[in-house]
C-alpha positions in Angstrom: 31.2 -167.8 150.2 32.3 -170.8 151.8 30.9 -172.4 154.7 33.6 -170.9 157.5 33.3 -167.6 156.3 29.7 -167.3 157.6 29.4 -165.4 161.5 27.2 -163.4 162.7 28.5 -159.9 160.5 28.0 -162.0 157.3 24.9 -163.3 157.4 22.5 -161.6 154.9 20.3 -162.2 151.6 22.8 -162.2 149.2 25.7 -164.6 149.9 27.6 -164.0 146.6 26.7 -165.6 143.4 23.5 -168.0 142.4 24.4 -170.6 140.2 20.8 -172.8 138.3 21.4 -176.4 138.1 18.5 -178.7 136.2 16.2 -180.0 138.5 17.5 -183.7 139.0 20.3 -183.6 137.2 23.0 -185.1 140.0 25.9 -185.1 137.4 25.7 -181.4 136.2 25.3 -180.4 140.0 28.5 -182.2 140.9 30.0 -180.4 138.0 29.2 -177.2 139.2 30.6 -178.0 142.6 33.9 -179.3 141.5 34.3 -176.2 139.2 35.3 -174.3 142.5 34.2 -176.3 145.6 35.6 -173.3 147.8 33.0 -170.9 146.2 29.5 -173.1 147.0 28.3 -172.5 150.6 24.5 -174.1 150.2 22.7 -176.4 147.8 18.7 -176.1 147.6 16.5 -178.4 146.3 13.0 -179.1 146.4 12.0 -182.9 146.8 8.6 -182.3 144.3 8.8 -179.0 141.9 5.2 -177.6 142.7 4.7 -174.5 140.5 6.4 -176.4 137.8 3.8 -179.1 137.2 4.4 -181.6 140.3 7.8 -183.1 139.3 9.2 -185.7 141.6 13.0 -185.3 142.1 14.6 -188.9 140.3 15.0 -191.7 142.5 18.2 -190.8 144.0 19.0 -187.5 143.2 18.6 -185.9 146.6 21.0 -188.9 148.2 23.7 -188.1 145.5 23.1 -184.3 146.3 23.5 -185.4 150.2 27.0 -187.0 149.4 28.1 -184.3 147.3 27.3 -181.7 150.1 28.7 -184.3 152.9 32.1 -184.4 150.8 32.6 -180.6 150.5 31.3 -179.5 153.4 28.6 -177.7 151.9 24.9 -176.9 153.7 22.3 -178.8 151.9 18.9 -177.0 152.0 15.2 -178.6 151.8 12.3 -176.5 150.3 9.3 -178.3 152.0 7.6 -174.8 152.2 4.6 -176.7 150.2 5.6 -180.4 150.6 5.8 -180.4 154.4 3.4 -181.3 157.2 2.2 -184.6 155.7 1.0 -183.3 152.5 2.9 -186.2 150.0 1.8 -188.9 152.5 5.3 -188.5 154.9 5.4 -185.6 157.4 8.6 -184.4 154.8 8.6 -185.6 151.1 12.4 -185.8 151.4 12.2 -188.7 154.1 11.4 -191.2 150.8 15.2 -190.8 150.3 16.3 -191.5 153.7 18.5 -188.1 153.9 19.2 -185.7 156.5 19.3 -182.1 155.5 21.3 -179.3 157.5 18.1 -177.0 156.9 14.5 -177.6 156.2 12.2 -174.8 155.3 8.3 -174.9 156.1 5.6 -172.7 155.7 2.2 -173.0 154.5 0.6 -176.9 155.6 2.3 -176.2 159.1 -0.4 -173.6 160.1 -3.3 -175.2 158.4 -4.1 -172.1 156.7 -2.7 -169.3 159.7 0.4 -167.9 158.3 3.5 -169.2 159.6 7.0 -170.0 158.7 9.8 -172.1 160.1 13.1 -172.8 159.3 14.7 -176.4 160.9 18.3 -176.1 161.3 20.6 -179.0 162.5 24.4 -179.9 162.9 27.0 -177.8 161.2 23.9 -175.4 160.4 22.4 -175.0 163.7 24.3 -172.1 165.0 24.7 -170.0 162.0 20.8 -168.7 162.3 20.6 -166.7 165.8 17.9 -164.6 167.0 17.7 -161.4 165.4 19.0 -162.6 162.3 16.0 -162.7 160.3 12.7 -160.4 161.2 9.3 -162.1 160.1 5.9 -160.8 161.0 4.5 -163.7 162.3 7.5 -165.3 163.8 6.5 -166.5 167.4 3.1 -165.0 167.1 1.4 -167.1 169.7 -1.6 -167.3 167.4 -0.1 -168.8 164.6 2.1 -171.2 167.0 -0.7 -172.5 168.5 -2.2 -173.5 165.0 1.1 -175.5 164.3 1.1 -177.2 167.5 -2.3 -178.3 166.5 -1.2 -179.8 163.1 2.0 -181.3 164.9 -0.1 -183.2 167.2 -3.1 -184.3 164.2 -0.4 -185.2 161.4 0.2 -188.5 163.7 1.3 -192.0 161.7 -2.6 -192.9 161.4 -3.2 -189.5 159.9 -0.5 -190.0 157.2 -1.4 -193.4 156.1 -5.0 -192.0 155.1 -3.5 -189.4 152.9 -1.8 -191.9 151.2 -4.8 -194.0 151.0 -6.5 -191.4 149.7 -3.9 -190.2 147.2 -3.7 -194.0 145.9 -7.0 -193.7 145.3 -7.3 -190.3 143.4 -4.3 -191.7 141.2 -5.9 -194.5 140.5 -9.2 -192.8 139.5 -7.5 -190.1 137.3 -5.6 -191.9 135.4 -8.4 -193.7 134.5 -10.1 -190.2 132.7 -9.8 -189.4 129.1 -7.0 -187.0 128.0 -4.8 -188.0 131.3 -1.6 -189.3 129.9 0.4 -189.8 133.4 0.2 -188.6 137.2 2.8 -187.3 138.8 3.5 -186.8 142.7 2.7 -188.4 145.9 -0.2 -188.2 148.3 -2.5 -185.7 148.1 -0.2 -183.5 145.7 -0.5 -184.9 142.0 -0.3 -183.5 138.6 -2.4 -184.4 135.8 -0.4 -184.5 132.7 -2.7 -184.3 129.7 -2.4 -185.2 126.3 -4.0 -181.9 124.8 -3.1 -177.9 126.1 -6.6 -178.1 127.6 -5.9 -177.3 131.1 -7.0 -174.0 131.7 -9.8 -174.4 130.4 -10.6 -177.7 132.5 -9.7 -174.8 134.7 -12.9 -172.7 133.9 -15.1 -175.3 133.2 -14.1 -176.8 136.8 -15.1 -173.5 138.6 -18.4 -173.1 136.9 -19.3 -176.2 138.2 -17.5 -175.7 141.6 -14.4 -177.7 141.7 -11.5 -175.8 142.1 -8.1 -176.9 139.5 -4.9 -175.1 139.3 -2.9 -175.1 136.1 0.8 -174.5 136.2 1.0 -175.1 132.3 -1.1 -175.4 129.1 -1.5 -179.4 129.4 -0.9 -179.9 133.6 -3.2 -179.7 136.0 -2.2 -179.9 139.7 -4.3 -181.3 142.4 -3.9 -180.4 146.1 -7.2 -181.2 148.0 -7.2 -180.6 151.7 -5.9 -183.2 153.7 -8.9 -183.8 155.4 -11.0 -184.6 152.3 -13.6 -187.1 152.9 -13.8 -190.3 150.2 -17.5 -189.1 149.3 -15.7 -185.6 148.2 -13.4 -187.0 146.3 -15.5 -189.1 144.3 -17.8 -185.8 143.8 -14.8 -184.0 142.8 -13.8 -187.1 140.5 -17.4 -186.9 138.9 -17.2 -183.4 138.1 -13.5 -184.1 136.6 -14.7 -186.8 134.7 -17.3 -185.0 133.0 -14.7 -182.2 132.2 -12.6 -184.2 130.5 -14.9 -186.2 128.4 -16.3 -182.8 127.6 -12.7 -181.6 126.5 -11.6 -184.9 124.7 
């Protein structure tokens, strides 16, 4: 289905076939599109894949995807549900690549814990999503929108700079720990790649000590602390994590 085929009657949740591409492989993505450019309506990507272990898009990938979309009149949709609202140190994670998506999806951090979702459109996409074309439980909810307004007022340049500072400090200290091979991600969204498949045991050990961790795979720990976390709280968490890693080494 092409962009031109979208109208008030054809919009639904199954716009034809869906093809998957290896994350970050711009050449393969171009190959998929150029097999039949008229059959491609949108390209969807995440600036950082969180559920697979906090894997950032390779440098330049989003720019290449954006260029491809411009060449063939394809919509670029960037999923900022987990990365948006300052989590990575910029309000949107895609900002670091200087791209301008046609559609941005948001949720989670936008409401600071209050359920809310939002879709931002611009340019050629701005008239495709019209009132009534999608129903949502919390859409326009006054309480949820009030929470989002507070977030938008709070997450300013100073706040984002502090997220970056905390994230840099957390990364530097985690990189010193035993069993840590490398750390991925930006800001306060970090993935710790371990030398041994002990991530799930580390989660159990952390819970026993009052530290909440997440293991998206056997050898990756994911850290997404509150963006308002203090440096003292970071140090407390690091002390606990250091003990866990020493015991598992």
